[in-house]
N, C-alpha and C positions, 0 to 999 in steps of 0.2 A: 883269448882265441881257443875254439874248440877244435881238436884234431879228429876226424872221422875217419875211419877205415872203411871203404865201401864192402870189403868181405864180410865184416862184422854186422853190416846192417841187415835187417829182416827183408825178404824179398816179398814186395807188394803184387796182390793180384791184379791183373789186368785184361781187358778183353782179347789183347794180342797174344798173350801166352809167353812172352818174352821174360827175361830176368832184369826186374826193374827195382832199385833199392833208393829209397828217399834219404838223401845227405843232410839237406837243409830246408828249413820250411819255416817261415814267416809271414806275415800280412804283406810283405813287400815282394818276395820272391821265395822262388822255390827252385832247387837244384837235384836233378836224379840222375843216378848211373843207370845206364841202359847196357845190357850186354847181349849181341846178337850172337848167335851160334850158326856155325854153317848151315845153310839152306833158309835161315830166316831173315826178314827183312822187314824194314819200318813200312806201315801203311803211307799212302798218299796223304799230305796236310791240304785239306780243304777248308779255306777260310771264308 
């Protein structure tokens, strides 16, 4: 088992300008930690 501390991971650039950190990534799944500060919001998901 790999233990990952989100605060130790690098902040990823993204078009929304929020704090996003990749915790896990393989061919079947990804796990990202997103921190929203006061006044920030996630965009509406359109699929």
